[in-house]
N, C-alpha and C positions, 0 to 999 in steps of 0.2 A: 230233525231228531227231537229238539226241545218241544215242538208242537205235539209230537207223538207221545212224549212222556207226560205232558200236561193233559192230553186227552185221556190217557190211561188213568192218571190220578183222579180226574173228574169222574170217570166212569166208576172207579173203585169207591169213591166217597158217596156217589149217588146210589150205588148198590147197597152200601152199608146203611145209609139213611132209610132207603126203601125197605130193607130187610127189617129194621127196627120198627118202622111204621106199620109193617105188615104183621107184627107180632103183638096181638092185642092182649096176650096173657101176662107178659113180663111185668108191667107196672103193678098190677094187683098182686101178683105172686111175690114181687119184691116187698110189698107192703103187708104181706101175710094175710091178704084178703082172699083166703082160699075158696070160700063159697062163691065169691064173684068170679074167680077163675073158672070154677066148674060150670057156672051159668053161661059164661062166655064160650067155654069149650063145647057145651051142648048145642048152642046156637050155631057155632062154626061147623059142627059135624052134620047138622041138618043141611047146611049149604054144600059141604064137601065131606062125605063120609070117610074119605081117605086122608084127611088132614091129621097127619101123625103128630104134629105139634100140639094139637088139641088134646089128644090122648096122653101125650107126654106130660103136659102141665096138669092135666086132670089127675093123672096117676099120683104125682107127688102131692097134689093138693088133698086128695082123698087120704093119702098116707098120713099127712100132717094133721088131718082131722080125725085120725084113728078109725076111718071107715075103710078097713083093710080089704074087705071082700071086693069093693068097688075099685080100690087101688090095684089089686091083683089083676082084675079084668083088664084094666088099662095098661098095666105093665106088660101083660102077655101080648096085647095087641101091638105095642110098639116094638117088642122084641121080635115078633114075627116079621115086622117091617124093617128089621135090621138095626134098630136102636138098642144096642147091647153094651152101652158104656158102663164103666165101673159103678157110677152112682145109681144107674138104673138097676143093676144087679144087686147092689147093696141094699137099696131101699125095698126092692122086691123081696129080698131075703127077710127083711124086717117085717114086712106085711105077712109073709108066710108064717113066721114065728108067732106073730100076734094071733094068727088063726090056727095055731097048734099044728102046723104042717112042717115039722122039722125036716122031713125027708126032702121036701121041695126046697126048703131053705138051704140045705146042704148042696143041692144041685146048683143053686145060684153061687154058692161059695166056690164050688169046683170050677164053675165058669169064670169067676173072678181070678182064681189061681191060674187058669189056663191063659189069661190075658196079662199075667204078671202084675196084678194089682198090688198096691203097697199100703193098703189100709192097716192101721195099727190101733190107735185109740178108738176108732169107730167100732172095732170088734169087742170093745169092753162094754158096750151098751147092755144094760140089764136085760133087754129083750132076748139076748143070746145066752143068758145064764143057763138055760136047760141044756145047752150044747157044750158047756165048759169041760165036761168029762168025756165027750165024744172024741174018739181017736182021729177020725177024719177031720173034724173041726180043728183039733189041736195041731195037726200036721199042716193044714192050710194056714192057720194063724201064724205058725212059726215060719213058714215060707214067706208070708207077707212081711213079717218083722225083719227077716234077713234081707229082703229086697229093699226095705225102707232104710236099713242101717247096714250097708255093705261093709263099712270099715270095721264094725264090731266083730265080723266073722272072717276077716282077712288077716292072716298071721303077720303079714308085713307091717300092718298098722298097729299091731300089738307088741312089737319088739321093744318099745320104750316104756311099757306099762309099769315096769318096776320102779320108775321114778314118781309115779302118781302118789299123792298123799299130802298130809300136813306135817311139816318138818321143823325141827329145831336144828340149826346148823352150827357146828363147832369147828374151831381151828385150834389145834394143840390143847384140847380139853376145855376151851373157853367158848361159851355161846356168843356168836357174833351176828346171827341173823335168824329170821324165820322165813320159811318159804312155803307157798301153797302151789301145788302142781295138780292141775285138774284137766280132765278131758273136755273137749269142746267140739261143736259142729258134728254131732252124731258120732263122736269118738274118732273123728278123722284128724283131729289135731290135739296138741297138748299146750295148755297155757301155764306159764310160770309167772308168779307174783313174788318177786324177791324183795324182802324187807329187812335190810341190815339195821343194826342198832346204831342210832346216832348219825346215819348217813342217808343220802338219797337212795331210793330203791331202783328197781329196773323190772322189765317185763320181757318175756320172750314167747314166741309161738313156734312150736316144733311140729313138723308134719312129714309124712311120707310122700314123696313125689313119685307117683306111679309111672311117670314117663321116664325119668332118669333112674328109677328104681333105687333110690337112696333117701335117707332122712335128711331134712334141712331145718335150720333154725334161724329166725330173725330175732336178734337181741337189741332192745332199745333201752338206753339209760342216759343219764345226764352227760356222760362222757362221749356219747355218740351212738351210732347204729352199726351193728356188725352182722354179717351174713355167714353162717356156718353150714358146711355140707359134710355128710358122712363120707368117710373114705371107702373105696371099693373093697378093700380088705384090711383087716387089722387083727392082731392077736391080743393086744392089751385092752382090757375092759369089755363091758357089755355094750357100750355105745361110744363111738369116737367120732368127733367132728373137727374140721379145720376151717378157719377163716383166713383167707390169703389176701392180705392188704398190700399196699405199696410199701415195700421195705420190711414190714412186720407180718409175721404169720402167728396165728394163735391156735392152739390145739386144746380141746376139752375132752376129757375121758371120764366116763361114768362107770363105776364098778359096783355091782350089786352083791352084797354079802347076804346070802340066803339064810345063813345060820341065825343072824340077829335082825335080818330084814333092814339093814342100813345101806346107805349108798355113799360111796366115796366119789367126790368130784374134784378133779384136778384141772388146773389151767396152766398151760405152758406157753412161752413165747419164743420166737426164733427170728433172728435178724439175717440169717443166711439161707433162707428158703427151705427150712426144715432139716438142714444138715445137723444142727445142734439145737437143743432146747433148754430153756431155763424155767424152772418152776416159779410161778407167781401166786398160785393159790392151791391150797390142799385142804378141802373141807369135808367134814363127815356129817351126812344127813341122818338124824335119828328121828324116828316117828314120834309125833307128839302123843303123850299119854292121855287117855280120856280121864276126865275128872270123876 
């Protein structure tokens, strides 16, 4: 068995090295020596007219050199041979736009949409400016943005958005802390930076667990680490989470006041597994006023 595995590894490595050595375009392309790539490609095509890799690297090289008519010829060749990856279609669309062939460029974008591409910033390239008011282009652009940022458009991930912002935090009318609550990782998580006056701070990351279908939070401070999870059902507050430790349970409740856009956060503790609760923190988050 060991000999068989060793043989397979050797064959795999040998194949990889051979594949790299058989690609004469990669070094010059990596170094942006596009004219050299094209020269090599032409020589290879004389030896083997069906060398798709020659046309592949020549297409991108011509596009980078802004020789878009030649780029298009090579892009069309490799697409007919089945090389229709996202970057081939994107750069082909760029070349079509450079040649004022917007209709052809849109066909490339529709092909990108059909393979569920997730380009976002690439579509902001100025070469596509003539399409910015085109309804087909705008719809495809939105589809790609949604695929690249799924959490932004899933209501489960947006349930805690009321807590986002820059806050002054008060207890009984006295400011005791500042807190910065921001989105992170494509709006899939929420970061908390808690900065109390005169004391050590703390941080948390809250996120929706799509497997357990509930929100969770990991809180880290000088006093230790706590893991909170949303209850399956609750009537108090807009968000409620519990940390169940050995002997002590903790419950946090966030309530959003839509009238003044403030958030009340309470923390309660229990020593009898949630039968009774004792309030230990009752804070009011008020949004910072812009200077």
